[in-house]
N, C-alpha and C positions, 0 to 999 in steps of 0.2 A: 504494499500499500504506500503510495507516494504522498508525502506531506506537502501541502501548499503553504508557501510563506504567508504569515498573518496579514501582510499588507496587500496581498494579491487576491482578488475576488474573481469568481467565475465570470468570464467575459469582460473583465476589466484589467487587462494586463497594463502594467505601467513600467516605465523604464526603472531599472534599479538605480537608486541614488542613495549615497551614504549621507545621513544627517550630519550636519556640521557640528552639532553638539556644543561643547564649550571650548571651541578653538579660539585662539587669540584674534583680536581685531586685525592685527597686522596680517595674519594668514587669510582672513576673510576679505580684506582689502586687496590682497594679492590675487585672490580668486576672481574677485570682481573686476579688477584691472584686466585680467586675461579675457573675461567675458566681454568686456567693453572693446578691447582690442579686436576680438573676433567679429563683433558687430561692425565695427569700423571697416575692417578688411572686407567683409561680405558686401557691404554697401559700396565700397570703392570698386571692387570687382564687378559689381552690378552697374557700374558707370555713374553712380551718383556723385554729385559735386559736394565735397566736404564742407564747403561754405554754406551749403543749404541745410545739412543735416546735423552738424556738430552741436549746435545750440540746443537741439531738441533731445540729445542723448542724456540719459540720467547721469548724475555724478557717480563717482565711485561709491561714496557712502550710501547714496540711494540704491545702487545695485546691491550693496551688502544687505540693506534692509529688505529689499525684494527677495533675495536669496534666503534670508532667515524666515521671512514670512512664508515663502514656499515651503520650507521645511515644516513649519507649524501646520500648514494646510495638509501636507503629506502625513504628518503624525496624527492628524484628525481624520484619517481615511480618505483624504482628498476632498473632503466637504468644504465648500467655500464658506467663509465665516459670515455670520450676521454682522451688522454694524457694531453691536455690542462686543461680540467676540473679536472682531477686527480691532477695535480700540484696545482690548485687553492684550491681544497678541502684540500689537505695536508697542503698547506701554511695557510689556515684558522685554521686548528687545531693547528698549531704552534703559530699562533697569539693569539688564545683563551687560549692556555695552554703553556705559554713560557718555562716551565720546560721540555716540550716534544720536543722542537725545535731541539736539537741535534739528537734525535731519528728520527724525521720526515725527516730531511735532509739526515741522513744516509740511511733511507729506500728509499727515492727518488733517491739517488745516486746508491744504490744497484739494483734497478729494472730498471735503465736506463732512468727514467723519466727526470732527470736533463740533460742528454746528448741530449735529444730530443728538448731542448729549446736552441736557439741561443741567446747569451747575448751580441751580438755586432751589 
């Protein structure tokens, strides 16, 4: 009898991805930098003008937050978070990586997540 990994469900094969866990921010930023370089290279190969797309690319810290957020979604069986859970996930990222706090709050503000919470 073959065992199926817990994170894989019938009909829902997902690529294997190691969770980042508690790796250093330096390593997370290095991974994000590689991801960003790959995006830039692919867009250049596709004939796009870097003057047209560089401004729209996320910063390295934004990419780190996206990677950590993706890990949280994967850990929750791939279920996209509700606005409340999204806020908690992002807040946890900021707590675990204090240097990312300004980026997390800026991202929450930009996507409207902060405005969905009532602070009174």
